[in-house]
C-alpha positions as CSV (number, residue, x, y, z in Angstrom):
1,M,-19.7,-22.3,-6.1
2,F,-19.5,-22.1,-2.2
3,I,-15.1,-20.8,-1.9
4,V,-16.8,-17.7,-5.1
5,E,-20.0,-16.7,-2.6
6,A,-17.4,-16.4,0.8
7,I,-16.0,-14.4,-1.9
8,L,-18.0,-12.3,-2.5
9,H,-19.2,-12.1,1.1
10,A,-15.8,-11.1,2.7
11,L,-15.3,-8.3,-0.3
12,Q,-18.9,-7.0,0.4
13,I,-17.8,-6.6,4.0
14,S,-14.9,-4.7,3.5
15,F,-16.3,-2.6,0.6
16,V,-19.2,-1.4,3.6
17,M,-16.1,-0.4,5.9
18,V,-14.3,1.5,2.7
19,W,-17.0,3.5,2.1
20,E,-18.0,4.6,5.5
21,V,-14.9,5.8,6.5
22,F,-14.2,7.6,3.3
23,W,-14.9,10.9,4.3
24,P,-12.6,10.6,7.3
25,L,-10.3,8.9,5.5
26,A,-10.3,11.2,3.3
27,F,-10.7,14.2,5.5
28,G,-8.3,13.7,7.5
29,F,-5.3,13.2,4.7
30,L,-6.2,16.6,3.7
31,L,-6.0,17.8,7.3
32,S,-1.5,16.2,7.3
33,A,-1.2,17.8,3.9
34,I,-2.2,21.2,5.2
35,V,0.0,21.0,8.0
36,Q,3.0,19.6,6.2
37,T,3.1,22.7,3.6
38,V,3.3,25.2,6.2
39,V,5.2,23.6,8.9
40,S,9.0,22.7,8.2
41,K,10.9,20.1,9.4
42,R,13.6,21.9,10.3
43,A,11.8,23.7,12.4
44,V,10.0,20.8,14.0
45,A,14.1,19.4,14.7
46,S,14.2,23.1,15.9
47,A,12.1,22.7,18.5
48,L,12.5,19.1,19.8
49,G,15.9,19.3,20.7
50,R,16.3,18.7,23.8
51,P,14.6,15.7,26.0
52,D,13.0,17.7,28.9
53,F,9.2,18.1,29.7
54,K,8.8,21.0,26.8
55,G,10.7,19.0,24.3
56,F,8.3,15.4,25.5
57,V,5.0,18.3,24.8
58,L,5.7,19.8,21.8
59,S,7.1,16.2,20.8
60,L,3.3,14.9,21.7
61,G,1.8,18.0,20.1
62,L,3.8,18.7,17.1
63,G,3.5,15.1,16.3
64,A,-0.5,14.5,17.0
65,A,-0.8,17.7,13.8
66,S,1.8,16.0,11.4
67,S,-0.3,12.8,10.6
68,S,1.3,10.0,9.2
69,C,1.3,6.4,8.0
70,S,3.7,4.4,10.4
71,Y,6.5,3.7,7.9
72,A,6.9,7.6,7.2
73,A,6.3,8.1,10.9
74,V,9.1,6.6,11.6
75,A,11.4,7.7,8.7
76,V,10.4,11.2,9.5
77,A,11.7,10.5,13.6
78,R,14.9,9.4,12.4
79,S,15.0,12.8,10.1
80,L,14.3,14.4,12.8
81,F,16.9,12.7,14.8
82,R,19.9,13.3,12.4
83,K,18.7,17.1,12.6
84,G,19.0,17.2,16.3
85,A,16.1,17.0,17.9
86,S,16.7,14.6,20.9
87,F,15.9,10.7,20.1
88,V,13.6,11.1,22.6
89,N,11.8,13.5,21.9
90,A,12.0,12.2,18.3
91,I,10.5,8.6,19.1
92,I,7.5,10.2,21.0
93,F,6.9,12.4,17.9
94,E,6.4,9.4,16.1
95,F,4.2,7.8,18.2
96,A,1.6,10.4,17.8
97,S,2.1,11.1,14.6
98,T,0.5,8.1,13.7
99,N,-1.2,7.5,16.9
100,L,-3.2,10.3,17.9
101,V,-4.0,11.7,14.8
102,F,-7.9,13.4,13.7
103,E,-8.1,10.4,11.2
104,L,-7.6,8.0,13.4
105,G,-10.0,9.6,15.9
106,L,-12.5,10.2,13.4
107,V,-12.5,6.4,11.7
108,L,-12.6,5.0,15.3
109,L,-15.8,7.2,15.7
110,I,-17.6,5.7,12.9
111,L,-16.7,1.8,13.4
112,L,-16.8,1.7,17.0
113,G,-18.8,4.5,18.5
114,W,-17.3,7.7,21.2
115,Q,-16.1,5.3,23.8
116,F,-12.9,4.3,21.8
117,V,-11.9,8.0,20.8
118,A,-12.0,9.3,24.0
119,A,-9.6,6.0,25.2
120,E,-7.1,6.5,22.1
121,F,-6.5,9.7,22.9
122,V,-6.2,9.1,27.0
123,G,-4.7,6.3,26.5
124,G,-2.5,7.9,23.9
125,L,-1.8,10.5,26.2
126,L,-0.7,7.4,28.7
127,I,1.4,5.6,26.7
128,A,3.5,8.8,25.8
129,V,3.9,9.3,29.4
130,L,4.9,5.4,30.2
131,L,7.5,5.6,27.0
132,W,9.2,8.9,28.8
133,I,9.6,7.5,31.9
134,L,11.1,4.4,30.6
135,F,13.9,6.3,28.4
136,K,14.5,7.9,30.8
137,L,14.9,5.4,33.6
138,T,16.2,2.8,31.4
139,L,17.4,4.3,28.0
140,R,21.6,5.0,28.2
141,K,23.8,7.1,26.6
142,R,25.8,4.6,24.7
143,M,22.6,3.1,23.1
144,V,22.0,6.5,22.0
145,D,25.3,7.4,20.1
146,E,25.6,3.7,18.5
147,A,21.8,4.8,17.6
148,A,23.1,8.0,15.9
149,R,26.0,6.8,14.2
150,Q,23.4,3.8,12.8
151,A,20.9,6.8,11.8
152,E,23.8,8.6,10.0
153,R,25.0,6.2,7.6
154,G,21.9,6.6,5.4
155,V,20.2,3.9,5.0
156,F,17.6,3.9,2.6
157,G,15.5,0.4,2.6
158,S,12.0,1.4,1.1
159,T,10.2,4.2,-1.0
160,H,8.4,4.7,3.0
161,E,11.9,6.0,4.5
162,A,12.8,8.8,1.5
163,H,9.2,9.4,1.4
164,G,9.6,9.9,5.5
165,E,13.3,12.7,4.2
166,M,10.6,14.7,2.1
167,D,10.0,18.2,3.2
168,M,7.0,19.7,1.1
169,S,6.6,22.6,3.1
170,I,5.6,26.5,2.4
171,T,7.8,28.6,5.2
172,D,8.1,31.7,3.6
173,G,5.0,34.6,3.9
174,P,2.7,35.2,6.2
175,F,0.1,32.4,6.9
176,L,-2.6,32.7,5.3
177,S,-0.5,33.9,2.1
178,R,1.1,30.9,2.8
179,L,-2.3,28.2,3.3
180,F,-4.5,30.1,0.0
181,S,-1.9,30.5,-1.9
182,P,-1.7,28.7,-5.9
183,R,0.9,27.3,-4.9
184,A,0.2,25.4,-1.5
185,F,-2.3,23.7,-3.6
186,T,0.0,22.3,-5.2
187,A,2.0,21.5,-2.1
188,I,-1.3,20.4,-0.7
189,S,-2.1,18.1,-3.6
190,H,1.2,16.7,-3.8
191,S,1.5,16.0,0.0
192,F,-2.4,14.1,0.0
193,F,-1.4,11.7,-2.7
194,M,2.3,11.1,-1.8
195,D,0.7,10.3,1.8
196,L,-2.2,8.1,-0.4
197,N,0.6,6.8,-2.0
198,A,2.4,5.6,1.3
199,L,0.0,3.9,2.9
200,Y,-3.0,2.6,0.6
201,V,-1.2,-0.8,0.7
202,D,-1.6,-0.7,4.6
203,L,-5.3,0.7,4.0
204,G,-6.2,-2.1,1.5
205,L,-4.7,-4.8,3.3
206,G,-6.7,-3.7,6.4
207,F,-9.9,-3.6,4.7
208,L,-9.2,-6.6,3.2
209,I,-8.3,-9.1,6.0
210,A,-10.5,-7.7,8.2
211,G,-13.9,-8.4,5.9
212,A,-12.4,-11.4,5.1
213,L,-11.4,-12.3,9.2
214,A,-15.4,-11.0,9.8
215,A,-16.5,-12.9,7.4
216,W,-14.8,-16.7,7.5
217,V,-13.7,-17.2,11.3
218,P,-16.5,-17.8,13.6
219,N,-17.0,-15.8,17.0
220,S,-16.9,-18.6,18.6
221,W,-13.3,-19.5,17.9
222,W,-13.0,-15.4,18.6
223,Q,-14.5,-15.9,21.9
224,A,-12.7,-18.6,22.9
225,F,-9.3,-17.1,22.4
226,F,-10.0,-14.3,24.0
227,L,-11.2,-15.9,27.0
228,A,-14.8,-13.7,26.7
229,D,-16.6,-16.3,28.8
230,H,-14.5,-15.7,31.6
231,P,-14.3,-11.7,32.1
232,T,-11.6,-11.3,35.0
233,L,-8.9,-13.3,32.3
234,N,-10.2,-11.7,29.1
235,E,-9.2,-8.0,31.2
236,F,-6.0,-9.3,31.9
237,W,-4.9,-11.6,28.6
238,S,-6.9,-9.1,26.5
239,P,-4.2,-6.0,26.5
240,L,-1.3,-9.0,26.4
241,I,-2.4,-10.7,23.5
242,G,-3.5,-7.2,21.1
243,P,0.0,-6.1,20.4
244,V,0.8,-9.5,19.7
245,I,-2.2,-10.0,17.2
246,S,-0.8,-6.6,15.9
247,M,3.1,-7.4,15.3
248,L,2.1,-10.5,13.7
249,S,-0.8,-8.5,11.0
250,F,1.5,-6.3,9.2
251,V,-1.2,-3.8,8.9
252,C,-0.3,-0.6,10.4
253,S,-1.4,3.1,11.6
254,V,-5.2,3.6,10.7
255,G,-5.7,0.2,7.9
256,N,-5.3,-1.7,11.8
257,V,-9.1,0.2,12.8
258,P,-11.1,-2.3,10.7
259,L,-8.9,-5.1,12.4
260,A,-9.9,-3.8,15.6
261,V,-13.6,-3.9,14.5
262,V,-13.3,-7.5,14.0
263,L,-11.4,-8.2,17.8
264,W,-14.4,-6.3,19.2
265,N,-16.9,-8.1,17.4
266,G,-15.5,-10.8,18.1
267,G,-14.9,-10.7,22.3
268,I,-11.0,-9.0,22.8
269,S,-11.9,-6.6,25.9
270,F,-12.1,-2.2,25.5
271,G,-8.4,-2.9,27.1
272,G,-7.8,-5.0,24.5
273,V,-8.7,-2.8,21.7
274,I,-7.1,0.2,22.6
275,S,-3.1,-2.0,23.0
276,F,-3.5,-3.0,19.5
277,I,-4.5,-0.3,18.3
278,F,-1.2,1.6,19.5
279,A,0.6,-1.9,18.2
280,D,1.6,-0.2,14.9
281,L,4.9,0.7,15.5
282,I,6.3,-2.1,16.4
283,I,5.0,-4.5,13.6
284,L,7.9,-6.9,12.7
285,P,8.5,-5.1,9.0
286,I,9.1,-1.5,11.1
287,L,10.8,-4.1,13.1
288,N,13.5,-4.3,11.2
289,I,13.0,-1.0,10.0
290,Y,14.9,-0.1,13.1
291,R,17.4,-2.2,12.6
292,K,18.7,-0.7,9.9
293,Y,18.3,2.5,11.3
294,Y,19.6,2.1,15.1
295,G,21.3,-1.0,14.8
296,G,19.9,-4.5,16.3
297,R,19.6,-3.6,20.1
298,M,18.2,-0.1,20.0
299,S,15.5,-1.9,17.6
300,L,14.9,-4.3,20.8
301,Y,15.0,-2.3,23.1
302,L,12.1,-0.2,20.8
303,L,9.9,-3.3,21.0
304,A,10.5,-3.7,24.7
305,V,9.8,-0.4,26.3
306,S,6.9,0.0,23.5
307,Y,4.8,-3.3,24.4
308,A,5.5,-2.9,27.8
309,A,3.9,0.2,27.8
310,M,1.1,-0.1,25.4
311,A,0.1,-3.3,27.6
312,L,0.4,-1.6,30.2
313,A,-1.5,1.3,28.7
314,G,-4.3,-1.2,27.4
315,F,-5.2,-2.7,30.8
316,L,-5.1,0.7,32.6
317,V,-7.8,2.3,30.5
318,G,-9.7,-0.6,30.1
319,G,-9.9,-1.0,33.9
320,A,-10.9,2.7,33.8
321,F,-13.4,3.0,31.6
322,Q,-14.6,-0.1,33.3
323,L,-14.8,1.5,36.8
324,L,-16.4,4.8,35.8
325,G,-19.4,2.5,33.2
326,L,-17.9,4.2,30.1
327,A,-16.8,0.9,28.8
328,P,-18.8,-0.4,26.4
329,T,-20.7,-3.8,26.3
330,N,-21.9,-4.6,23.6
331,H,-20.1,-6.6,21.3
332,N,-22.9,-6.8,18.1
333,V,-20.9,-4.3,15.8
334,T,-23.3,-2.7,13.3
335,V,-21.3,-2.0,10.2
336,F,-21.1,-5.6,9.2
337,E,-24.9,-5.1,8.9
338,T,-24.8,-2.1,7.2
339,Q,-25.5,-1.3,3.3
340,P,-25.1,2.3,1.5
341,A,-27.7,4.4,1.3
342,W,-28.2,7.7,0.5
343,N,-27.8,9.6,4.1
344,Y,-24.3,12.1,4.7
345,T,-22.2,9.8,4.5
346,T,-22.9,9.1,0.7
347,F,-23.0,12.8,0.8
348,L,-19.5,13.7,2.4
349,D,-18.2,10.7,0.2
350,L,-19.6,12.0,-2.9
351,A,-18.1,15.3,-1.8
352,F,-14.8,14.3,-1.2
353,L,-14.6,12.3,-4.1
354,A,-15.0,15.3,-6.1
355,L,-12.7,17.6,-4.3
356,I,-10.1,14.6,-4.1
357,A,-11.0,14.5,-8.4
358,V,-9.7,18.6,-8.7
359,M,-6.9,17.7,-6.6
360,A,-5.3,14.9,-9.1
361,W,-5.8,17.4,-11.5
362,R,-3.6,19.7,-9.9
363,F,-0.9,16.6,-8.8
364,V,-1.0,15.3,-12.4
365,T,-0.7,18.5,-14.1
366,T,2.5,19.7,-11.6
367,G,4.6,16.8,-11.9
368,G,3.0,14.8,-9.3
369,I,3.8,11.7,-11.4
370,E,7.1,12.0,-12.1
371,M,7.4,12.8,-8.6
372,L,6.1,9.5,-7.6
373,R,8.2,7.4,-10.3
374,A,11.7,9.2,-8.4
375,H,10.1,8.5,-5.0
376,S,9.6,5.0,-5.9
377,R,13.3,4.5,-7.3
378,R,15.7,2.9,-4.8
379,P,19.1,4.3,-4.3
380,D,22.4,2.0,-5.8
381,T,24.2,1.0,-3.4
382,G,26.3,3.3,-2.1
383,A,25.4,6.1,-4.2
384,K,26.0,10.3,-2.9
385,L,22.4,11.8,-2.5
386,V,21.3,15.1,-3.0
387,R,18.2,16.7,-2.2
388,D,15.7,18.5,-4.8
389,P,15.3,21.9,-3.2
390,V,11.8,22.3,-4.2
391,C,10.3,19.6,-2.0
392,G,13.6,17.8,0.0
393,M,13.5,14.7,-1.7
394,T,16.4,13.1,-2.0
395,V,17.9,12.3,-5.1
396,D,20.0,10.3,-7.1
397,P,22.3,12.9,-9.0
398,A,23.2,10.1,-11.1
399,T,19.7,8.7,-12.2
400,A,18.1,12.3,-12.2
401,K,17.2,13.7,-15.7
402,D,15.7,16.4,-14.3
403,K,19.0,19.4,-13.2
404,V,19.3,23.1,-13.8
405,E,22.8,25.1,-13.9
406,Y,22.7,28.4,-11.5
407,G,25.0,30.2,-9.2
408,G,28.1,27.9,-10.1
409,A,26.2,24.6,-8.4
410,T,24.2,22.1,-10.2
411,Y,21.0,21.3,-8.7
412,H,19.5,17.5,-9.6
413,F,15.2,17.1,-9.1
414,C,13.0,14.4,-8.6
415,S,10.2,15.9,-11.4
416,A,10.5,18.4,-14.2
417,G,7.8,19.6,-12.3
418,C,10.1,20.8,-9.0
419,R,12.5,22.1,-11.8
420,S,10.0,24.3,-13.1
421,T,9.4,25.7,-10.1
422,F,12.9,26.2,-9.4
423,E,13.6,27.8,-12.3
424,K,10.6,30.5,-11.8
425,D,12.2,32.1,-8.9
426,P,15.6,30.1,-8.2
427,A,16.4,32.6,-5.5
428,R,14.2,31.4,-3.1
429,Y,15.6,27.8,-2.9
430,T,19.3,29.5,-2.8
431,A,19.3,32.2,-0.3
432,Q,19.1,30.2,2.5
433,V,22.3,30.9,4.7
434,V,22.7,29.0,8.6
435,H,24.3,29.3,11.0
436,V,27.6,26.8,11.6
437,G,29.1,26.6,14.7
438,H,30.2,29.9,15.4
439,A,30.6,31.8,12.0
440,H,27.3,31.8,9.1
441,S,28.5,31.0,5.6
442,K,26.5,29.6,2.7
443,P,25.4,25.8,3.0
444,A,25.8,23.4,0.5
445,M,22.8,23.6,-2.0
446,S,19.7,21.6,-0.6
447,G,20.2,19.2,-4.1
448,G,23.3,20.7,-5.5
449,N,27.0,19.7,-5.9
450,M,29.5,22.2,-4.8
451,D,33.6,21.5,-4.4
452,R,33.9,22.6,-1.0
453,Q,32.0,20.8,2.0
454,P,31.1,23.9,3.8
455,S,32.7,23.3,8.1
456,A,31.8,24.5,11.5
457,I,33.4,24.8,14.7
458,D,32.7,22.8,17.7
459,P,31.4,25.3,19.9
460,V,32.8,23.1,22.8
461,C,36.1,21.8,22.0
462,G,36.8,24.0,18.8
463,M,37.7,21.6,16.4
464,T,36.2,21.9,12.5
465,V,33.6,19.8,11.7
466,D,32.0,18.8,8.4
467,T,28.2,20.3,8.5
468,E,27.5,17.8,5.5
469,D,29.1,14.3,7.9
470,A,28.4,15.1,11.5
471,Q,26.8,13.0,13.8
472,Y,25.7,15.4,16.1
473,R,23.6,18.4,16.4
474,S,21.5,20.7,18.3
475,F,18.9,23.5,17.7
476,Q,19.6,27.3,19.5
477,K,17.2,29.4,18.9
478,G,17.1,29.1,15.4
479,E,20.3,28.7,15.0
480,T,22.2,25.0,14.3
481,Y,25.4,23.8,16.0
482,Y,27.7,20.9,14.9
483,F,30.1,19.1,17.2
484,C,32.4,16.8,16.9
485,S,30.9,13.7,19.6
486,A,28.3,12.9,21.9
487,G,29.9,14.5,24.4
488,C,30.5,17.9,23.3
489,K,26.6,18.3,22.3
490,A,25.7,17.1,25.5
491,T,28.0,19.5,27.5
492,F,26.2,22.3,25.0
493,D,23.0,21.1,25.7
494,K,22.7,21.2,29.4
495,D,24.4,25.0,28.6
496,P,23.8,26.3,25.4
497,S,24.1,30.1,27.0
498,K,27.2,29.5,27.4
499,Y,28.8,29.0,24.6
500,I,26.9,31.4,22.2
501,G,27.9,34.9,21.9
502,P,26.3,37.6,23.1
503,S,25.5,38.8,20.0
504,E,23.9,35.7,18.3
505,N,21.8,35.6,21.9
């Protein structure tokens, strides 16, 4: 009987926390879906090609606007890197897209208070600056080249990684017409539920683990562990141990905020909470994805520089807020004592539940279920993958059920919904022309199979490059340039105007 009561108590705490933060989470996912609908990953990649200060600022801004779960953020960063973004900018984008996002701030505000929201913003900017400086001082070109070669091998190990390769953006036409069109509502609904599908495990685990720890682990144990009786030691110890706890928790993105609430209630320092929250990108499963994406050396390097930046930022932010008198001193979190009531939280939760129901209807009736099923299937080892020309999802043509013959090419789709959308206006998805080397030509269609792969001329050395297999790319003024080696790309990036003809400026 005691065990049953303990489990029910833990579940009750978990439910209360979910109820308190449901509407801000839904609102955050909705904003993320809207951004994904009107912003193309290819456009983002073209803005992040140079590892300079402008690229750093754009990485932060675009990353914060492109909210993602941690797994999807890592996959998106790899996709941007492969499309021409610099490695440094791709990692900064990844950090911002999971740690400087609207929903994280809303959940922190509801559960912990405005001081933590302010510290999240200040600490996030500080960590990004520290990472940028550490990359500039310690990241060697040889390591980036090795990471680029590994990133181009097309390793997919989970549905999260495949999701990160998708691009369901609508970029044609005026902004408002794109945003308020029926097509946009469909795309927003698909993005919303694809994001939720990628994140529900982390969110669920986060709330369940937080409820269990709050119900079963006494505060006296946490206080002893965090050296709460020794305030000075606590200020140094907490930022160091916070990221380690995050690494071992296996919970990331917004899902680690409930755990941060438990740790704060148990006596971890203000700076320790900050370092814990930002360490979601160095949990053990993500480190393993780094290893597959960029190689073992780069994964260990990212662990080392990320941990150093997070621990240092936690210590500095905690100290600064203490000196300014902004750090809260009351560790008693009221959410553990709150019960659902007829207040603004309940009304907003019900309103968003109704909106989600409408979006779910749209998702189901426009092929969303088939897309989720295709999304959950891993491609066979060695499969030659193509892209769905509608949503950008990676598809194995050997197993794809939906395909269309058009203009002498075969197009494969993740679902009947994407196929139907393509059939209504195939020219919209096949009439794109991209820049390859010094000449314009038709590309291999996204999701299509053509007999001959397009080639480009390396603008530096003049070598012919297969654009499908090119490891090194650069974006300039909306055009894509392909290179035979990292050396040619670096030479081009130093002075692009030297290699771009006058007619192309």
